[in-house]
C-alpha positions as CSV (number, residue, x, y, z in Angstrom):
1,X,0.0,0.0,0.3
2,X,1.4,3.5,-0.8
3,X,0.6,6.8,0.9
4,X,-0.6,9.6,-0.7
5,X,1.1,12.8,-0.2
6,X,-1.3,13.8,2.5
7,X,-1.5,10.7,4.4
8,X,0.8,9.9,7.3
9,X,3.7,7.2,6.6
10,X,6.4,6.1,9.2
11,X,3.9,8.2,12.1
12,X,4.6,11.3,10.3
13,X,2.6,13.5,8.9
14,X,4.7,15.1,5.7
15,X,2.2,18.0,5.0
16,X,3.3,19.3,8.9
17,X,6.9,19.6,7.5
18,X,6.0,21.9,5.0
19,X,6.7,19.4,1.6
20,X,6.7,21.8,-1.2
21,X,3.6,20.6,-3.5
22,X,2.5,22.4,-6.7
23,X,5.4,24.9,-6.7
24,X,4.4,26.6,-3.5
25,X,7.1,28.0,-1.4
26,X,8.2,25.4,1.9
27,X,6.9,27.0,4.8
28,X,7.0,25.1,8.3
29,X,3.4,24.5,9.2
30,X,4.3,22.3,12.2
31,X,6.5,21.2,15.0
32,X,9.4,19.0,14.0
33,X,10.1,15.8,16.3
34,X,12.7,16.5,19.2
35,X,16.2,16.0,18.2
36,X,17.1,13.5,21.2
37,X,13.8,12.0,21.4
38,X,15.2,9.9,24.5
39,X,15.7,12.9,27.0
40,X,12.3,14.2,26.5
41,X,11.0,16.1,29.4
42,X,13.4,14.6,32.1
43,X,16.2,17.5,33.8
44,X,19.9,17.3,32.1
45,X,22.9,16.0,33.8
46,X,26.5,17.3,33.5
47,X,29.8,16.6,34.8
48,X,31.9,19.6,36.3
49,X,35.0,19.8,34.2
50,X,36.6,21.4,37.2
51,X,36.0,19.1,40.0
52,X,34.5,16.0,37.6
53,X,31.7,15.4,39.9
54,X,28.3,14.8,38.0
55,X,25.9,17.1,39.0
56,X,22.3,15.8,40.3
57,X,19.3,16.8,37.8
58,X,18.2,20.0,37.4
59,X,21.4,21.8,39.0
60,X,22.2,24.7,36.8
61,X,25.8,25.0,35.0
62,X,27.8,27.6,34.5
63,X,30.2,28.4,31.6
64,X,33.5,30.0,32.8
65,X,36.2,31.4,30.3
66,X,39.5,29.5,30.8
67,X,41.3,31.2,28.2
68,X,41.1,34.2,25.6
69,X,43.1,35.1,22.9
70,X,43.7,38.2,20.5
71,X,41.7,38.5,17.4
72,X,42.0,40.8,14.5
73,X,38.9,41.1,12.0
74,X,39.4,42.6,8.4
75,X,36.8,45.4,6.9
76,X,34.4,43.9,5.0
77,X,32.5,45.9,2.1
78,X,29.0,45.6,1.5
79,X,28.5,42.6,4.2
80,X,25.5,44.0,6.1
81,X,21.8,43.9,4.3
82,X,19.5,46.3,5.2
83,X,16.2,48.2,4.1
84,X,15.6,51.8,3.1
85,X,11.4,51.5,2.4
86,X,11.3,49.1,-0.4
87,X,14.9,49.1,-1.6
88,X,18.0,46.8,0.4
89,X,21.1,48.7,1.2
90,X,24.5,47.2,1.8
91,X,26.2,48.6,4.8
92,X,30.1,47.8,5.3
93,X,31.7,46.5,8.2
94,X,34.5,47.9,9.6
95,X,36.0,45.3,11.2
96,X,38.4,45.2,14.2
97,X,40.7,44.1,16.8
98,X,40.0,42.4,20.7
99,X,39.8,39.3,22.4
100,X,37.9,36.0,21.9
101,X,37.3,33.2,23.9
102,X,39.8,30.3,23.4
103,X,38.5,27.5,26.1
104,X,35.4,27.7,28.0
105,X,34.3,25.0,30.5
106,X,30.8,24.0,31.8
107,X,31.3,23.9,36.0
108,X,28.9,23.4,38.8
109,X,27.8,26.4,40.7
110,X,30.5,26.2,43.4
111,X,33.4,25.8,40.9
112,X,32.2,28.7,39.2
113,X,32.0,31.0,42.1
114,X,35.4,29.8,43.4
115,X,36.7,30.1,39.9
116,X,35.3,34.1,39.5
117,X,36.3,34.9,43.2
118,X,40.0,33.7,42.2
119,X,39.6,35.4,38.9
120,X,38.7,38.5,40.7
121,X,41.7,38.5,43.2
122,X,44.3,37.9,40.2
123,X,42.6,41.3,38.8
124,X,42.8,43.0,42.1
125,X,46.6,41.9,42.7
126,X,47.4,43.2,39.1
127,X,45.7,46.5,39.6
128,X,48.0,46.8,42.9
129,X,51.4,45.8,41.0
130,X,50.0,48.6,38.0
131,X,49.5,51.3,40.6
132,X,52.6,50.8,43.0
133,X,54.6,50.5,39.6
134,X,53.3,54.1,38.3
């Protein structure tokens, strides 16, 4: 038995996923299935990358930046598209220099608080050295 274009096949209704028919534009009209059906509705767990302990279900995770690196971005001509009335205009991106994240870690709240306190103490010590040296 062959299912028609509007009939369900393998438990999925193809029309709900916006299959183009008769030259119609594709559009999303339904909800797609979850990417991971095994974790639907379950609280997520993670392993702290500092203390290596598995956090209990529902515990908040924190991302802390452990390494930065300098970055330079070149200017790009006509890279930003925006509309003025009905007409599309293209703007330039000036580029620039700064820092970007090189490494980050997912940690538990206790390790995140400890890491942030150590970082703050290191910044204050650096400020004291710059003030004393000036």
